[in-house]
Structure formats: C-alpha cells, structure tokens
ZAKEMAR-17470 format. One record per residue (C-alpha): residue number from 0; residue in three letters; chain; x, y, z. Coordinates in nm, 2 decimals. Each point is the difference from the previous one (the first is absolute). Example, Ala and Ser with C-alpha at 12.3 -4.5 7.8 and 13.67 -1.06 7.14 Angstrom:
ZAKEMAR-17470
pt seq 0&type Ala&mol A&c1 1.23&c2 -0.45&c3 0.78 .
pt seq 1&type Ser&mol A&c1 0.14&c2 0.34&c3 -0.07 .
//
This chain:
ZAKEMAR-17470
pt seq 0&type Met&mol A&c1 -13.69&c2 -3.31&c3 1.39 .
pt seq 1&type Asp&mol A&c1 -0.35&c2 0.15&c3 0.03 .
pt seq 2&type Leu&mol A&c1 0.01&c2 0.38&c3 -0.03 .
pt seq 3&type Asn&mol A&c1 -0.32&c2 0.08&c3 0.18 .
pt seq 4&type Phe&mol A&c1 0.15&c2 0.29&c3 0.20 .
pt seq 5&type Gln&mol A&c1 -0.18&c2 -0.11&c3 0.31 .
pt seq 6&type Ile&mol A&c1 0.32&c2 0.07&c3 0.20 .
pt seq 7&type Tyr&mol A&c1 -0.10&c2 0.37&c3 -0.01 .
pt seq 8&type Asn&mol A&c1 -0.29&c2 -0.07&c3 0.22 .
pt seq 9&type Glu&mol A&c1 0.26&c2 -0.06&c3 0.28 .
pt seq 10&type Phe&mol A&c1 0.10&c2 0.37&c3 -0.01 .
pt seq 11&type Val&mol A&c1 -0.12&c2 0.19&c3 0.30 .
pt seq 12&type Trp&mol A&c1 -0.21&c2 0.25&c3 -0.20 .
pt seq 13&type Gly&mol A&c1 -0.15&c2 -0.24&c3 -0.25 .
pt seq 14&type Phe&mol A&c1 0.05&c2 -0.12&c3 -0.35 .
pt seq 15&type Trp&mol A&c1 0.02&c2 0.31&c3 -0.22 .
pt seq 16&type Pro&mol A&c1 0.19&c2 0.21&c3 0.25 .
pt seq 17&type Gly&mol A&c1 0.25&c2 -0.29&c3 0.01 .
pt seq 18&type Ile&mol A&c1 0.03&c2 0.02&c3 -0.38 .
pt seq 19&type Phe&mol A&c1 0.08&c2 0.37&c3 0.01 .
pt seq 20&type Val&mol A&c1 0.23&c2 -0.02&c3 0.29 .
pt seq 21&type Val&mol A&c1 0.21&c2 -0.28&c3 -0.15 .
pt seq 22&type Phe&mol A&c1 0.02&c2 0.20&c3 -0.33 .
pt seq 23&type Gly&mol A&c1 0.11&c2 0.31&c3 0.20 .
pt seq 24&type Val&mol A&c1 0.26&c2 -0.19&c3 0.20 .
pt seq 25&type Gly&mol A&c1 0.13&c2 -0.15&c3 -0.33 .
pt seq 26&type Phe&mol A&c1 0.03&c2 0.34&c3 -0.15 .
pt seq 27&type Phe&mol A&c1 0.19&c2 0.13&c3 0.30 .
pt seq 28&type Val&mol A&c1 0.23&c2 -0.30&c3 0.02 .
pt seq 29&type Gly&mol A&c1 0.07&c2 0.01&c3 -0.38 .
pt seq 30&type Tyr&mol A&c1 0.10&c2 0.37&c3 0.03 .
pt seq 31&type Leu&mol A&c1 0.23&c2 -0.07&c3 0.30 .
pt seq 32&type Ala&mol A&c1 0.15&c2 -0.31&c3 -0.16 .
pt seq 33&type Ser&mol A&c1 0.09&c2 0.16&c3 -0.33 .
pt seq 34&type Phe&mol A&c1 0.12&c2 0.32&c3 0.17 .
pt seq 35&type Leu&mol A&c1 0.23&c2 -0.17&c3 0.25 .
pt seq 36&type Gly&mol A&c1 0.08&c2 -0.33&c3 -0.16 .
pt seq 37&type Leu&mol A&c1 -0.15&c2 -0.19&c3 0.29 .
pt seq 38&type Gly&mol A&c1 -0.27&c2 -0.26&c3 0.01 .
pt seq 39&type Gly&mol A&c1 -0.33&c2 0.09&c3 0.16 .
pt seq 40&type Gly&mol A&c1 -0.02&c2 -0.29&c3 0.24 .
pt seq 41&type Phe&mol A&c1 0.06&c2 0.22&c3 0.31 .
pt seq 42&type Ile&mol A&c1 -0.35&c2 0.14&c3 -0.08 .
pt seq 43&type Tyr&mol A&c1 -0.17&c2 -0.28&c3 -0.18 .
pt seq 44&type Thr&mol A&c1 0.09&c2 -0.28&c3 0.24 .
pt seq 45&type Pro&mol A&c1 -0.13&c2 0.16&c3 0.32 .
pt seq 46&type Phe&mol A&c1 -0.30&c2 0.14&c3 -0.18 .
pt seq 47&type Phe&mol A&c1 -0.12&c2 -0.33&c3 -0.13 .
pt seq 48&type His&mol A&c1 0.10&c2 -0.18&c3 0.32 .
pt seq 49&type Ser&mol A&c1 -0.20&c2 0.25&c3 0.21 .
pt seq 50&type Phe&mol A&c1 -0.30&c2 0.10&c3 -0.21 .
pt seq 51&type Phe&mol A&c1 -0.07&c2 -0.32&c3 -0.19 .
pt seq 52&type His&mol A&c1 0.12&c2 -0.24&c3 0.27 .
pt seq 53&type Leu&mol A&c1 0.23&c2 -0.19&c3 -0.23 .
pt seq 54&type Thr&mol A&c1 0.28&c2 -0.22&c3 0.14 .
pt seq 55&type Ala&mol A&c1 0.35&c2 0.12&c3 -0.02 .
pt seq 56&type Val&mol A&c1 0.08&c2 -0.21&c3 -0.31 .
pt seq 57&type Gln&mol A&c1 -0.32&c2 0.11&c3 -0.18 .
pt seq 58&type Ala&mol A&c1 0.07&c2 0.36&c3 0.07 .
pt seq 59&type Val&mol A&c1 0.35&c2 -0.03&c3 -0.13 .
pt seq 60&type Ala&mol A&c1 -0.13&c2 -0.18&c3 -0.31 .
pt seq 61&type Val&mol A&c1 -0.25&c2 0.27&c3 -0.08 .
pt seq 62&type Ser&mol A&c1 0.27&c2 0.27&c3 0.06 .
pt seq 63&type Leu&mol A&c1 0.24&c2 -0.17&c3 -0.24 .
pt seq 64&type Ala&mol A&c1 -0.26&c2 -0.07&c3 -0.27 .
pt seq 65&type Gln&mol A&c1 -0.07&c2 0.38&c3 -0.05 .
pt seq 66&type Met&mol A&c1 0.36&c2 0.09&c3 -0.05 .
pt seq 67&type Pro&mol A&c1 0.06&c2 -0.14&c3 -0.36 .
pt seq 68&type Val&mol A&c1 -0.29&c2 0.20&c3 -0.15 .
pt seq 69&type Ser&mol A&c1 0.07&c2 0.33&c3 0.17 .
pt seq 70&type Ser&mol A&c1 0.38&c2 -0.03&c3 -0.03 .
pt seq 71&type Leu&mol A&c1 -0.04&c2 -0.07&c3 -0.38 .
pt seq 72&type Ser&mol A&c1 -0.18&c2 0.33&c3 -0.04 .
pt seq 73&type Gly&mol A&c1 0.29&c2 0.18&c3 0.17 .
pt seq 74&type Leu&mol A&c1 0.27&c2 -0.19&c3 -0.19 .
pt seq 75&type Val&mol A&c1 -0.14&c2 0.12&c3 -0.33 .
pt seq 76&type Val&mol A&c1 0.06&c2 0.36&c3 0.11 .
pt seq 77&type Tyr&mol A&c1 0.35&c2 -0.08&c3 0.12 .
pt seq 78&type Tyr&mol A&c1 0.08&c2 -0.20&c3 -0.31 .
pt seq 79&type Lys&mol A&c1 -0.10&c2 0.29&c3 -0.23 .
pt seq 80&type Asn&mol A&c1 0.22&c2 0.24&c3 0.20 .
pt seq 81&type Asn&mol A&c1 0.29&c2 -0.25&c3 -0.01 .
pt seq 82&type Lys&mol A&c1 0.03&c2 -0.02&c3 0.38 .
pt seq 83&type Ile&mol A&c1 0.03&c2 -0.39&c3 0.04 .
pt seq 84&type Arg&mol A&c1 0.35&c2 -0.14&c3 0.04 .
pt seq 85&type Trp&mol A&c1 -0.05&c2 -0.35&c3 -0.14 .
pt seq 86&type Lys&mol A&c1 0.33&c2 -0.16&c3 0.10 .
pt seq 87&type Gln&mol A&c1 -0.05&c2 0.06&c3 0.37 .
pt seq 88&type Gly&mol A&c1 -0.37&c2 -0.08&c3 -0.01 .
pt seq 89&type Phe&mol A&c1 0.03&c2 -0.34&c3 -0.16 .
pt seq 90&type Leu&mol A&c1 0.30&c2 -0.09&c3 0.21 .
pt seq 91&type Leu&mol A&c1 -0.21&c2 0.07&c3 0.31 .
pt seq 92&type Leu&mol A&c1 -0.27&c2 -0.23&c3 -0.13 .
pt seq 93&type Cys&mol A&c1 0.24&c2 -0.30&c3 -0.03 .
pt seq 94&type Thr&mol A&c1 -0.03&c2 -0.05&c3 0.38 .
pt seq 95&type Ser&mol A&c1 -0.32&c2 0.19&c3 0.09 .
pt seq 96&type Ile&mol A&c1 -0.23&c2 -0.21&c3 -0.21 .
pt seq 97&type Pro&mol A&c1 0.11&c2 -0.34&c3 0.13 .
pt seq 98&type Thr&mol A&c1 0.01&c2 0.13&c3 0.36 .
pt seq 99&type Ala&mol A&c1 -0.35&c2 0.15&c3 -0.03 .
pt seq 100&type Gln&mol A&c1 -0.13&c2 -0.33&c3 -0.14 .
pt seq 101&type Tyr&mol A&c1 0.15&c2 -0.21&c3 0.27 .
pt seq 102&type Thr&mol A&c1 -0.11&c2 0.23&c3 0.28 .
pt seq 103&type Ala&mol A&c1 -0.36&c2 0.02&c3 -0.14 .
pt seq 104&type Tyr&mol A&c1 -0.01&c2 -0.38&c3 -0.02 .
pt seq 105&type Lys&mol A&c1 0.11&c2 -0.05&c3 0.36 .
pt seq 106&type Phe&mol A&c1 -0.20&c2 0.28&c3 0.14 .
pt seq 107&type Gly&mol A&c1 -0.32&c2 -0.11&c3 -0.17 .
pt seq 108&type Arg&mol A&c1 0.04&c2 -0.36&c3 0.12 .
pt seq 109&type Phe&mol A&c1 0.09&c2 0.10&c3 0.36 .
pt seq 110&type Glu&mol A&c1 -0.34&c2 0.15&c3 0.06 .
pt seq 111&type Asp&mol A&c1 -0.17&c2 -0.33&c3 -0.08 .
pt seq 112&type Thr&mol A&c1 0.22&c2 -0.22&c3 0.23 .
pt seq 113&type Glu&mol A&c1 -0.10&c2 -0.11&c3 0.35 .
pt seq 114&type Ile&mol A&c1 0.27&c2 0.22&c3 0.15 .
pt seq 115&type Gly&mol A&c1 -0.11&c2 0.30&c3 -0.20 .
pt seq 116&type Lys&mol A&c1 -0.36&c2 -0.05&c3 0.11 .
pt seq 117&type Gln&mol A&c1 0.09&c2 -0.04&c3 0.37 .
pt seq 118&type Leu&mol A&c1 -0.15&c2 0.29&c3 0.20 .
pt seq 119&type Tyr&mol A&c1 0.25&c2 0.22&c3 0.17 .
pt seq 120&type Tyr&mol A&c1 -0.14&c2 0.29&c3 0.21 .
pt seq 121&type Gly&mol A&c1 -0.34&c2 -0.06&c3 -0.16 .
pt seq 122&type Ile&mol A&c1 0.12&c2 0.01&c3 -0.37 .
pt seq 123&type Pro&mol A&c1 0.17&c2 -0.26&c3 -0.22 .
pt seq 124&type Leu&mol A&c1 0.37&c2 -0.02&c3 0.03 .
pt seq 125&type Ser&mol A&c1 0.05&c2 0.09&c3 -0.37 .
pt seq 126&type Glu&mol A&c1 -0.19&c2 0.32&c3 0.06 .
pt seq 127&type Phe&mol A&c1 0.18&c2 0.08&c3 0.33 .
pt seq 128&type Ile&mol A&c1 0.35&c2 -0.04&c3 -0.16 .
pt seq 129&type Tyr&mol A&c1 -0.10&c2 0.21&c3 -0.30 .
pt seq 130&type Leu&mol A&c1 -0.15&c2 0.28&c3 0.21 .
pt seq 131&type Ile&mol A&c1 0.31&c2 0.03&c3 0.22 .
pt seq 132&type Val&mol A&c1 0.25&c2 -0.01&c3 -0.29 .
pt seq 133&type Phe&mol A&c1 -0.20&c2 0.23&c3 -0.22 .
pt seq 134&type Thr&mol A&c1 -0.05&c2 0.26&c3 0.28 .
pt seq 135&type Val&mol A&c1 0.37&c2 0.01&c3 0.09 .
pt seq 136&type Phe&mol A&c1 0.10&c2 0.01&c3 -0.37 .
pt seq 137&type Leu&mol A&c1 -0.25&c2 0.27&c3 -0.09 .
pt seq 138&type Gly&mol A&c1 0.12&c2 0.21&c3 0.30 .
pt seq 139&type Ile&mol A&c1 0.36&c2 -0.02&c3 -0.12 .
pt seq 140&type Leu&mol A&c1 -0.11&c2 0.09&c3 -0.35 .
pt seq 141&type Ala&mol A&c1 -0.19&c2 0.30&c3 0.13 .
pt seq 142&type Ile&mol A&c1 0.30&c2 0.13&c3 0.19 .
pt seq 143&type Tyr&mol A&c1 0.22&c2 -0.05&c3 -0.31 .
pt seq 144&type Asn&mol A&c1 -0.25&c2 0.20&c3 -0.22 .
pt seq 145&type Leu&mol A&c1 -0.03&c2 0.27&c3 0.26 .
pt seq 146&type Val&mol A&c1 0.38&c2 0.05&c3 0.03 .
pt seq 147&type Thr&mol A&c1 0.05&c2 -0.01&c3 -0.38 .
pt seq 148&type Ala&mol A&c1 -0.28&c2 0.26&c3 -0.05 .
pt seq 149&type Leu&mol A&c1 0.15&c2 0.23&c3 0.26 .
pt seq 150&type Lys&mol A&c1 0.35&c2 -0.03&c3 -0.15 .
pt seq 151&type Arg&mol A&c1 -0.13&c2 0.07&c3 -0.35 .
pt seq 152&type Arg&mol A&c1 -0.20&c2 0.30&c3 0.12 .
pt seq 153&type Lys&mol A&c1 0.30&c2 0.14&c3 0.17 .
pt seq 154&type Lys&mol A&c1 0.22&c2 -0.04&c3 -0.31 .
pt seq 155&type Tyr&mol A&c1 -0.27&c2 0.15&c3 -0.22 .
pt seq 156&type Tyr&mol A&c1 -0.03&c2 0.32&c3 0.20 .
pt seq 157&type Gln&mol A&c1 0.38&c2 0.02&c3 0.03 .
pt seq 158&type Ser&mol A&c1 0.03&c2 -0.01&c3 -0.38 .
pt seq 159&type Leu&mol A&c1 -0.26&c2 0.28&c3 -0.03 .
pt seq 160&type Glu&mol A&c1 0.22&c2 0.21&c3 0.24 .
pt seq 161&type Val&mol A&c1 0.31&c2 -0.07&c3 -0.21 .
pt seq 162&type Gln&mol A&c1 -0.18&c2 0.09&c3 -0.32 .
pt seq 163&type Ser&mol A&c1 -0.12&c2 0.33&c3 0.15 .
pt seq 164&type Gln&mol A&c1 0.35&c2 0.09&c3 0.12 .
pt seq 165&type Asn&mol A&c1 0.16&c2 -0.08&c3 -0.33 .
pt seq 166&type Ser&mol A&c1 -0.17&c2 0.27&c3 -0.21 .
pt seq 167&type Tyr&mol A&c1 0.24&c2 0.17&c3 -0.24 .
pt seq 168&type Pro&mol A&c1 -0.09&c2 0.34&c3 -0.15 .
pt seq 169&type Asn&mol A&c1 0.28&c2 -0.04&c3 -0.26 .
pt seq 170&type Pro&mol A&c1 -0.14&c2 -0.16&c3 -0.31 .
pt seq 171&type Thr&mol A&c1 0.34&c2 -0.15&c3 -0.09 .
pt seq 172&type Ala&mol A&c1 0.03&c2 -0.17&c3 0.34 .
pt seq 173&type Ala&mol A&c1 -0.36&c2 -0.11&c3 -0.01 .
pt seq 174&type Ser&mol A&c1 0.07&c2 -0.15&c3 -0.35 .
pt seq 175&type Lys&mol A&c1 0.30&c2 -0.19&c3 0.14 .
pt seq 176&type Ile&mol A&c1 -0.19&c2 -0.13&c3 0.29 .
pt seq 177&type Ser&mol A&c1 -0.28&c2 -0.11&c3 -0.23 .
pt seq 178&type Asp&mol A&c1 0.24&c2 -0.18&c3 -0.23 .
pt seq 179&type Ser&mol A&c1 0.17&c2 -0.17&c3 0.30 .
pt seq 180&type Asn&mol A&c1 -0.33&c2 -0.12&c3 0.13 .
pt seq 181&type Ser&mol A&c1 -0.10&c2 -0.13&c3 -0.34 .
pt seq 182&type Asn&mol A&c1 0.32&c2 -0.19&c3 -0.04 .
pt seq 183&type Ser&mol A&c1 -0.02&c2 -0.14&c3 0.35 .
pt seq 184&type Gly&mol A&c1 -0.36&c2 -0.10&c3 -0.06 .
pt seq 185&type Ala&mol A&c1 0.09&c2 -0.18&c3 -0.32 .
pt seq 186&type Asn&mol A&c1 0.29&c2 -0.17&c3 0.18 .
pt seq 187&type Ala&mol A&c1 -0.23&c2 -0.10&c3 0.28 .
pt seq 188&type Asn&mol A&c1 -0.25&c2 -0.15&c3 -0.24 .
pt seq 189&type Gln&mol A&c1 0.28&c2 -0.19&c3 -0.18 .
pt seq 190&type Glu&mol A&c1 0.12&c2 -0.12&c3 0.34 .
pt seq 191&type His&mol A&c1 -0.35&c2 -0.13&c3 0.09 .
pt seq 192&type Thr&mol A&c1 -0.02&c2 -0.18&c3 -0.33 .
pt seq 193&type Glu&mol A&c1 0.35&c2 -0.16&c3 -0.01 .
pt seq 194&type Ser&mol A&c1 0.07&c2 -0.04&c3 0.38 .
pt seq 195&type Phe&mol A&c1 -0.10&c2 -0.37&c3 0.01 .
pt seq 196&type Ser&mol A&c1 0.26&c2 -0.26&c3 -0.07 .
pt seq 197&type Tyr&mol A&c1 -0.01&c2 -0.37&c3 0.04 .
pt seq 198&type Ser&mol A&c1 0.26&c2 -0.03&c3 0.26 .
pt seq 199&type Arg&mol A&c1 -0.01&c2 -0.29&c3 0.24 .
pt seq 200&type Lys&mol A&c1 -0.08&c2 0.22&c3 0.29 .
pt seq 201&type Ser&mol A&c1 -0.28&c2 0.18&c3 -0.18 .
pt seq 202&type Val&mol A&c1 -0.17&c2 -0.32&c3 -0.12 .
pt seq 203&type Leu&mol A&c1 0.01&c2 -0.16&c3 0.34 .
pt seq 204&type Ile&mol A&c1 -0.15&c2 0.31&c3 0.17 .
pt seq 205&type Val&mol A&c1 -0.29&c2 0.01&c3 -0.25 .
pt seq 206&type Leu&mol A&c1 -0.06&c2 -0.37&c3 0.03 .
pt seq 207&type Phe&mol A&c1 0.01&c2 0.01&c3 0.38 .
pt seq 208&type Thr&mol A&c1 -0.25&c2 0.30&c3 0.00 .
pt seq 209&type Gly&mol A&c1 -0.22&c2 -0.20&c3 -0.23 .
pt seq 210&type Ile&mol A&c1 -0.04&c2 -0.28&c3 0.26 .
pt seq 211&type Phe&mol A&c1 -0.14&c2 0.25&c3 0.26 .
pt seq 212&type Phe&mol A&c1 -0.20&c2 0.17&c3 -0.28 .
pt seq 213&type Gly&mol A&c1 -0.18&c2 -0.33&c3 -0.07 .
pt seq 214&type Leu&mol A&c1 -0.03&c2 -0.10&c3 0.36 .
pt seq 215&type Phe&mol A&c1 -0.17&c2 0.33&c3 0.11 .
pt seq 216&type Ser&mol A&c1 -0.22&c2 0.00&c3 -0.31 .
pt seq 217&type Ser&mol A&c1 -0.15&c2 -0.34&c3 0.08 .
pt seq 218&type Phe&mol A&c1 -0.01&c2 0.01&c3 0.37 .
pt seq 219&type Phe&mol A&c1 -0.14&c2 0.35&c3 0.05 .
pt seq 220&type Gly&mol A&c1 -0.16&c2 0.07&c3 -0.33 .
pt seq 221&type Ile&mol A&c1 0.22&c2 0.29&c3 -0.07 .
pt seq 222&type Gly&mol A&c1 0.26&c2 0.08&c3 -0.26 .
pt seq 223&type Gly&mol A&c1 0.37&c2 0.01&c3 0.09 .
pt seq 224&type Gly&mol A&c1 0.05&c2 0.35&c3 -0.12 .
pt seq 225&type Phe&mol A&c1 0.10&c2 0.12&c3 0.35 .
pt seq 226&type Leu&mol A&c1 0.31&c2 -0.21&c3 -0.05 .
pt seq 227&type Ala&mol A&c1 0.05&c2 0.03&c3 -0.37 .
pt seq 228&type Val&mol A&c1 -0.05&c2 0.38&c3 -0.04 .
pt seq 229&type Pro&mol A&c1 0.27&c2 0.10&c3 0.26 .
pt seq 230&type Leu&mol A&c1 0.24&c2 -0.26&c3 -0.15 .
pt seq 231&type Phe&mol A&c1 -0.05&c2 0.13&c3 -0.36 .
pt seq 232&type Val&mol A&c1 0.03&c2 0.37&c3 0.11 .
pt seq 233&type Tyr&mol A&c1 0.30&c2 -0.02&c3 0.24 .
pt seq 234&type Tyr&mol A&c1 0.20&c2 -0.29&c3 -0.14 .
pt seq 235&type Phe&mol A&c1 -0.08&c2 0.00&c3 -0.37 .
pt seq 236&type Arg&mol A&c1 -0.03&c2 0.38&c3 -0.03 .
pt seq 237&type Met&mol A&c1 -0.34&c2 0.00&c3 -0.16 .
pt seq 238&type Ser&mol A&c1 -0.23&c2 0.30&c3 0.02 .
pt seq 239&type Pro&mol A&c1 -0.29&c2 -0.05&c3 0.24 .
pt seq 240&type Val&mol A&c1 -0.25&c2 -0.03&c3 -0.29 .
pt seq 241&type Glu&mol A&c1 0.22&c2 -0.26&c3 -0.17 .
pt seq 242&type Ala&mol A&c1 0.02&c2 -0.20&c3 0.33 .
pt seq 243&type Val&mol A&c1 -0.37&c2 0.01&c3 0.04 .
pt seq 244&type Ala&mol A&c1 -0.07&c2 -0.11&c3 -0.36 .
pt seq 245&type Thr&mol A&c1 0.25&c2 -0.29&c3 0.02 .
pt seq 246&type Ser&mol A&c1 -0.14&c2 -0.11&c3 0.34 .
pt seq 247&type Phe&mol A&c1 -0.35&c2 0.02&c3 -0.16 .
pt seq 248&type Leu&mol A&c1 0.11&c2 -0.25&c3 -0.26 .
pt seq 249&type Gly&mol A&c1 0.10&c2 -0.25&c3 0.27 .
pt seq 250&type Ile&mol A&c1 -0.33&c2 0.06&c3 0.18 .
pt seq 251&type Phe&mol A&c1 -0.20&c2 -0.07&c3 -0.32 .
pt seq 252&type Leu&mol A&c1 0.16&c2 -0.33&c3 -0.08 .
pt seq 253&type Thr&mol A&c1 0.04&c2 -0.13&c3 0.35 .
pt seq 254&type Ser&mol A&c1 -0.35&c2 0.07&c3 0.11 .
pt seq 255&type Phe&mol A&c1 -0.14&c2 -0.14&c3 -0.32 .
pt seq 256&type Gly&mol A&c1 0.16&c2 -0.34&c3 0.05 .
pt seq 257&type Thr&mol A&c1 -0.08&c2 -0.02&c3 0.37 .
pt seq 258&type Ser&mol A&c1 -0.37&c2 0.10&c3 -0.06 .
pt seq 259&type Ile&mol A&c1 -0.04&c2 -0.30&c3 -0.23 .
pt seq 260&type Leu&mol A&c1 0.14&c2 -0.23&c3 0.26 .
pt seq 261&type Tyr&mol A&c1 -0.24&c2 0.14&c3 0.27 .
pt seq 262&type Phe&mol A&c1 -0.29&c2 -0.04&c3 -0.25 .
pt seq 263&type Phe&mol A&c1 0.06&c2 -0.37&c3 -0.05 .
pt seq 264&type Gln&mol A&c1 0.03&c2 -0.04&c3 0.38 .
pt seq 265&type Gly&mol A&c1 -0.35&c2 0.14&c3 0.03 .
pt seq 266&type Lys&mol A&c1 0.11&c2 0.29&c3 0.21 .
pt seq 267&type Leu&mol A&c1 -0.08&c2 0.28&c3 -0.24 .
pt seq 268&type His&mol A&c1 -0.33&c2 0.19&c3 0.01 .
pt seq 269&type Leu&mol A&c1 0.00&c2 0.11&c3 -0.36 .
pt seq 270&type Glu&mol A&c1 -0.31&c2 0.23&c3 0.04 .
pt seq 271&type Leu&mol A&c1 0.19&c2 0.22&c3 0.24 .
pt seq 272&type Ala&mol A&c1 0.31&c2 0.01&c3 -0.22 .
pt seq 273&type Leu&mol A&c1 -0.19&c2 0.09&c3 -0.31 .
pt seq 274&type Ile&mol A&c1 -0.16&c2 0.31&c3 0.14 .
pt seq 275&type Gly&mol A&c1 0.31&c2 0.12&c3 0.18 .
pt seq 276&type Ser&mol A&c1 0.20&c2 -0.05&c3 -0.33 .
pt seq 277&type Phe&mol A&c1 -0.23&c2 0.23&c3 -0.19 .
pt seq 278&type Gly&mol A&c1 0.06&c2 0.27&c3 0.25 .
pt seq 279&type Gly&mol A&c1 0.37&c2 -0.08&c3 0.00 .
pt seq 280&type Ile&mol A&c1 0.02&c2 0.05&c3 -0.38 .
pt seq 281&type Phe&mol A&c1 -0.10&c2 0.36&c3 0.03 .
pt seq 282&type Gly&mol A&c1 0.19&c2 0.07&c3 0.31 .
pt seq 283&type Ala&mol A&c1 0.33&c2 -0.15&c3 -0.14 .
pt seq 284&type Arg&mol A&c1 -0.04&c2 0.20&c3 -0.32 .
pt seq 285&type Ile&mol A&c1 -0.03&c2 0.33&c3 0.19 .
pt seq 286&type Gly&mol A&c1 0.27&c2 -0.09&c3 0.25 .
pt seq 287&type Ser&mol A&c1 0.25&c2 -0.09&c3 -0.26 .
pt seq 288&type Leu&mol A&c1 -0.06&c2 0.32&c3 -0.19 .
pt seq 289&type Lys&mol A&c1 0.05&c2 0.20&c3 0.32 .
pt seq 290&type Ala&mol A&c1 0.31&c2 -0.19&c3 0.08 .
pt seq 291&type Ile&mol A&c1 0.18&c2 0.10&c3 -0.32 .
pt seq 292&type Asn&mol A&c1 0.07&c2 0.35&c3 0.14 .
pt seq 293&type Ala&mol A&c1 -0.13&c2 -0.02&c3 0.36 .
pt seq 294&type Lys&mol A&c1 0.18&c2 0.06&c3 0.33 .
pt seq 295&type Pro&mol A&c1 -0.11&c2 -0.30&c3 0.20 .
pt seq 296&type Tyr&mol A&c1 0.07&c2 0.11&c3 0.35 .
pt seq 297&type Thr&mol A&c1 -0.36&c2 0.11&c3 0.06 .
pt seq 298&type Ile&mol A&c1 -0.16&c2 -0.32&c3 -0.10 .
pt seq 299&type Leu&mol A&c1 0.26&c2 -0.19&c3 0.20 .
pt seq 300&type Leu&mol A&c1 -0.11&c2 0.19&c3 0.31 .
pt seq 301&type Val&mol A&c1 -0.36&c2 -0.09&c3 -0.07 .
pt seq 302&type Thr&mol A&c1 0.09&c2 -0.36&c3 -0.06 .
pt seq 303&type Ala&mol A&c1 0.20&c2 -0.02&c3 0.33 .
pt seq 304&type Thr&mol A&c1 -0.29&c2 0.15&c3 0.19 .
pt seq 305&type Phe&mol A&c1 -0.25&c2 -0.25&c3 -0.15 .
pt seq 306&type Gln&mol A&c1 0.23&c2 -0.28&c3 0.09 .
pt seq 307&type Phe&mol A&c1 0.03&c2 0.11&c3 0.36 .
pt seq 308&type Leu&mol A&c1 -0.38&c2 0.01&c3 0.01 .
pt seq 309&type Val&mol A&c1 -0.02&c2 -0.35&c3 -0.13 .
pt seq 310&type Val&mol A&c1 0.25&c2 -0.12&c3 0.27 .
pt seq 311&type Ile&mol A&c1 -0.21&c2 0.18&c3 0.27 .
pt seq 312&type Trp&mol A&c1 -0.32&c2 -0.16&c3 -0.14 .
pt seq 313&type Tyr&mol A&c1 0.16&c2 -0.35&c3 0.02 .
pt seq 314&type Val&mol A&c1 0.15&c2 0.05&c3 0.34 .
pt seq 315&type Ile&mol A&c1 -0.33&c2 0.13&c3 0.15 .
pt seq 316&type Gly&mol A&c1 -0.26&c2 -0.19&c3 -0.19 .
pt seq 317&type Lys&mol A&c1 0.14&c2 -0.31&c3 -0.16 .
pt seq 318&type Leu&mol A&c1 0.28&c2 -0.14&c3 0.21 .
pt seq 319&type Pro&mol A&c1 -0.10&c2 -0.22&c3 0.29 .
pt seq 320&type Lys&mol A&c1 0.03&c2 0.15&c3 0.35 .
pt seq 321&type Phe&mol A&c1 0.27&c2 -0.18&c3 0.19 .
//
C-alpha cells in the first residue's frame, strides 16, 4: 500500500488541517475509549464517512485500525494497576474474535456486490442499510449512556449526603466506623477478585455476549464495551474500573484481528489510521490514568450528548429524504 497521505487533501479545510484534526479526534477518542471501555467508532465512523467521504466499510475499517494501538497504551496502565480480569476477558474473546472476523468478511464483500452497489434513494444499498442501522443503534446507545450517567450522578450525590449526615464527634465511634469501612472495603475487593466462577451459566452468558461484542465491533467500528462493561459490573461484581480494563482487553484483540482482515480486503486507508492512532496513544494514556480513581458520570453525559449530535447530523444531513 502506498502511504502518500493524499487522502488528507479530501478534507474540507485542506491537507495540514486534516492532519491536525485527525490527530485531535484520535486523542479525544483514545481518552473516551480508555475511560469508558468503549470503542470510538461512534465518533470515528461518522467522522471519516462525512469529512473524508469514505464508504461505510472503509470508515469502519479505519475506525477499527486505530483501536489496537490506542487501547494497548491504556492496557499498560490497567495492567500495572492490576485491574484486568483475565479469565472473563479471554472467555469473551472465544466468541468475539470469530464473530468479528466473519462479520468483517461478509460486510466487506457485500459492498462490492451488484446488490450492494445498487442505488437506493440516490445512494448504494450497502450505504443505505448501514446509515439506517447505525443511526438507530447510536440513538439507543446515547439514551443508555444518558440514563446511566444520570443514575450515577444521583447515587454520587446521595452518597455525599449520607457521608455528611454520618459525622461522629466521638473518636471511639469514628474509629469503629473507620474499621468497619476498611473491613467492608477489603471484603469488597476480595469479592471483586474471586466472584467469577466457571459455572455453566456464567460461561454461556460471557460467550453469548462475546458474539454481540464481535458483531458490533466489525459492523459499526466500535468496541462492545457498552455490553461487556455492564455485564462485568452487575453480573460478575467487578468494580467499574476492572470492567473497563477487561473490556479494553477484548477491544484490543478483536479490533487487531479484524483490522488485518479489512487491510487484505483493500478497505483500509492506513494513512488515516496511523495519524489517528498517534493521537489515540496519548489520549488513552491520560484517560486510563483518570479512570483509576475517576467518577465517570460527567464524561458519560458528554458522550451521550455527542452521540445525540451525531444522530441529528445523520438524520438531517446524511440520510436520504423519503
């Protein structure tokens, strides 16, 4: 593949502004991805589709190609802080990787078929189907992030009120409360570490989630963290940071294998992926460091708002008028 970077001349403001904007978008996506355990396809895919006029498959391929490098940067931080739960992560990959490979193969070939090229409301059928499905899916994801953020925000302020009401002037009582909290914290950490067991039900749930993890990764260019993170938190009793770190492991390996397949299909613009990846390295590093002790409801609100804006953009500007 000839890396002449001429694709940046397609950007609306020219070559060098295109370089800087792709780097900046990569930084922002890397930050969000490592902070939330989500892939950045909900930003990357519409960005490259709209501003560089890539086809749906090409936009997804570029989106996926930037995830391995940026996610590796975040994984190093999570690994050093012992936040990755390897059993659940590798079990998820048993179904996510084959599903992602199969979906990428079929999706990449469909664009080149006669049916995929057939114009429908002025655009190829493959583009039409993708735009409809992506817009509906992103809208659902935005609603989910918004509801989750509001719930976390409410719980956070409720906990602050409880802490302010439970102030004990008696040093002995305060010491007992402190010891109790320490013991409960230690028990909670132990529970997070030892909660996973290879029961038949647990294995089937993780494997089933892995199918959708790989499907959404290949079709939309996003990680499946929006499925895996809630599963790990609510079912396997992980802490939020552990859930994000374990999901990030799946994103790294799934996107790496799928990117290779898109590359050999000739769908990947490596020039765009390289610049975005450099930005993603720095963004993922900062995002993962913040995620260790951060309260993520604020960033979830920002993410949901951005996703709603993308949906509005697609509905008004990109989808055909019926």
